[in-house]
Backbone as ProteinMPNN parsed JSONL, in Angstrom:
{"seq_chain_A": "MSQDLLIKLVSVGDSKGVGKGHTYYVRYNNKTKKDPSKKLEMKKFNPVAKKHTVYKQKK", "coords_chain_A": {"N_chain_A": [[107.972, 98.764, 92.065], [105.203, 97.169, 93.581], [102.218, 96.736, 91.831], [99.677, 96.308, 92.948], [99.744, 97.58, 95.362], [99.806, 100.252, 94.888], [98.165, 103.37, 94.966], [96.122, 105.977, 93.616], [96.139, 109.354, 94.322], [94.187, 112.218, 94.146], [94.134, 115.712, 93.902], [91.838, 117.981, 95.438], [92.052, 120.624, 95.251], [92.61, 124.068, 96.37], [90.825, 126.557, 98.351], [90.059, 128.304, 96.333], [90.123, 126.712, 94.149], [92.517, 126.299, 92.907], [95.095, 124.277, 91.66], [93.67, 121.946, 91.392], [93.249, 118.562, 90.557], [95.883, 117.729, 90.492], [98.125, 114.994, 90.899], [99.205, 112.328, 93.058], [101.024, 109.325, 93.481], [100.94, 106.738, 95.726], [102.24, 104.262, 98.0], [100.376, 101.69, 99.598], [99.179, 100.067, 102.474], [97.106, 97.454, 102.95], [96.51, 96.164, 105.319], [96.453, 97.994, 107.395], [94.281, 99.58, 107.008], [91.467, 101.197, 108.247], [88.573, 101.308, 107.847], [87.165, 99.543, 105.321], [85.259, 100.45, 103.476], [85.535, 103.162, 103.242], [87.218, 105.725, 101.392], [90.66, 106.58, 101.014], [91.944, 109.562, 102.417], [93.943, 112.375, 102.595], [96.143, 115.062, 103.668], [98.442, 116.692, 101.614], [101.376, 118.255, 100.19], [100.753, 120.55, 97.628], [102.244, 121.371, 94.723], [101.384, 123.053, 92.676], [99.429, 124.772, 93.732], [100.956, 125.664, 95.777], [100.716, 125.088, 98.51], [99.477, 123.128, 101.306], [97.039, 120.768, 100.503], [93.91, 118.932, 100.348], [93.902, 115.554, 99.449], [92.25, 112.993, 97.689], [91.41, 109.53, 97.409], [91.385, 108.002, 94.249], [89.461, 105.915, 92.296]], "CA_chain_A": [[106.916, 98.745, 93.062], [104.097, 96.277, 93.295], [101.088, 97.514, 91.341], [98.479, 96.176, 93.77], [99.874, 98.43, 96.531], [99.782, 101.648, 94.475], [96.869, 104.029, 94.813], [96.223, 107.304, 93.023], [95.514, 110.411, 95.103], [93.921, 113.377, 93.296], [93.879, 116.91, 94.694], [90.566, 118.683, 95.256], [92.402, 122.03, 95.101], [92.428, 124.901, 97.558], [89.499, 127.178, 98.437], [89.767, 128.958, 95.056], [90.166, 125.709, 93.089], [93.849, 126.251, 92.307], [95.798, 123.016, 91.865], [92.744, 120.815, 91.315], [93.612, 117.554, 89.581], [97.275, 117.27, 90.661], [98.064, 113.625, 91.4], [100.29, 111.624, 93.72], [100.889, 107.88, 93.575], [101.546, 106.333, 96.988], [102.094, 102.863, 98.403], [99.322, 101.56, 100.586], [99.147, 98.791, 103.166], [95.71, 97.112, 103.211], [96.34, 95.651, 106.675], [96.256, 99.083, 108.344], [93.092, 100.349, 106.65], [90.488, 101.106, 109.325], [87.247, 100.98, 107.324], [87.371, 99.269, 103.895], [84.294, 101.13, 102.614], [85.954, 104.552, 103.074], [88.381, 105.97, 100.545], [91.746, 107.249, 101.704], [91.963, 111.008, 102.256], [95.022, 112.946, 103.396], [96.676, 116.345, 103.226], [99.802, 116.645, 101.095], [101.767, 119.518, 99.562], [100.395, 120.703, 96.226], [103.188, 122.34, 94.162], [100.697, 124.002, 91.802], [98.815, 125.761, 94.617], [102.019, 126.055, 96.709], [100.256, 124.93, 99.887], [98.943, 121.8, 101.591], [95.634, 120.61, 100.141], [93.358, 117.595, 100.582], [93.968, 114.595, 98.34], [91.33, 111.882, 97.882], [91.706, 108.335, 96.61], [90.625, 107.903, 93.002], [89.332, 104.588, 91.701]], "C_chain_A": [[105.81, 97.798, 92.626], [102.864, 97.098, 92.917], [99.854, 97.418, 92.232], [98.562, 97.045, 95.019], [99.84, 99.916, 96.175], [98.356, 102.162, 94.429], [97.119, 105.429, 94.282], [95.465, 108.284, 93.899], [95.386, 111.638, 94.202], [93.534, 114.551, 94.177], [92.493, 117.485, 94.394], [90.801, 120.179, 95.115], [92.206, 122.801, 96.39], [91.05, 125.554, 97.516], [89.089, 127.874, 97.142], [89.791, 127.983, 93.879], [91.506, 125.588, 92.407], [94.502, 124.912, 92.635], [94.904, 121.794, 91.814], [93.208, 119.859, 90.221], [95.051, 117.081, 89.672], [97.25, 115.904, 91.327], [99.354, 113.218, 92.099], [99.992, 110.136, 93.621], [101.627, 107.45, 94.826], [101.347, 104.839, 97.203], [101.071, 102.798, 99.518], [99.325, 100.161, 101.172], [97.698, 98.483, 103.546], [95.483, 96.649, 104.64], [96.037, 96.752, 107.682], [95.012, 99.919, 108.052], [92.001, 100.124, 107.694], [89.124, 100.621, 108.82], [87.36, 100.759, 105.811], [86.393, 99.978, 102.966], [84.676, 102.591, 102.374], [87.153, 104.64, 102.144], [89.399, 106.778, 101.333], [91.723, 108.738, 101.393], [93.056, 111.559, 103.153], [95.455, 114.287, 102.828], [98.12, 116.157, 102.796], [100.096, 117.985, 100.438], [101.417, 119.502, 98.086], [101.32, 121.758, 95.617], [102.538, 123.364, 93.229], [100.092, 125.126, 92.634], [99.82, 126.325, 95.621], [101.55, 126.073, 98.157], [99.76, 123.506, 100.081], [97.449, 121.776, 101.263], [95.208, 119.164, 100.395], [93.452, 116.783, 99.304], [93.051, 113.436, 98.675], [91.692, 110.738, 96.943], [90.8, 108.282, 95.392], [90.623, 106.476, 92.537], [87.902, 104.214, 91.52]], "O_chain_A": [[105.529, 97.655, 91.436], [102.513, 98.05, 93.615], [99.056, 98.355, 92.271], [97.545, 97.237, 95.687], [99.846, 100.759, 97.072], [97.454, 101.493, 93.925], [98.195, 105.997, 94.474], [94.287, 108.079, 94.191], [96.357, 112.052, 93.569], [92.712, 114.415, 95.083], [92.036, 117.477, 93.25], [89.855, 120.931, 94.883], [91.705, 122.266, 97.379], [90.198, 125.146, 96.728], [87.896, 128.021, 96.876], [89.515, 128.371, 92.744], [91.635, 124.854, 91.427], [94.457, 124.469, 93.782], [95.345, 120.7, 92.165], [93.52, 120.277, 89.107], [95.419, 116.12, 88.995], [96.442, 115.671, 92.226], [100.44, 113.699, 91.775], [98.831, 109.731, 93.673], [102.809, 107.756, 94.984], [100.42, 104.233, 96.667], [100.921, 103.744, 100.292], [99.459, 99.178, 100.443], [97.121, 99.18, 104.38], [94.358, 96.733, 105.133], [95.429, 96.486, 108.718], [94.723, 100.868, 108.78], [91.651, 98.981, 107.989], [88.591, 99.631, 109.321], [87.63, 101.714, 105.083], [86.669, 100.098, 101.772], [84.202, 103.202, 101.416], [87.997, 103.744, 102.112], [89.041, 107.563, 102.211], [91.509, 109.136, 100.248], [93.097, 111.248, 104.343], [95.179, 114.612, 101.673], [98.921, 115.548, 103.505], [99.181, 118.761, 100.16], [101.746, 118.553, 97.374], [101.199, 122.935, 95.956], [103.098, 124.44, 93.018], [100.225, 126.299, 92.285], [99.56, 127.353, 96.246], [101.928, 126.949, 98.934], [99.638, 122.756, 99.112], [96.694, 122.65, 101.688], [96.042, 118.289, 100.627], [93.123, 117.262, 98.218], [93.057, 112.941, 99.802], [92.204, 110.946, 95.843], [89.591, 108.493, 95.495], [91.687, 105.874, 92.393], [87.606, 103.124, 91.029]]}, "name": "protein", "num_of_chains": 1, "seq": "MSQDLLIKLVSVGDSKGVGKGHTYYVRYNNKTKKDPSKKLEMKKFNPVAKKHTVYKQKK"}
């Protein structure tokens, strides 16, 4: 994979803080980014918390 397209997503955990710090690495297309000043934020499955949690871009 090309390194310039990889971004690191870090979990903020669930409401009790379980699963905080779990990471995903995903490919990212800069052409589809709506606002370049905002960081990417999405919901993904957190295996530590065993539920979907919010992941934020880290950099």
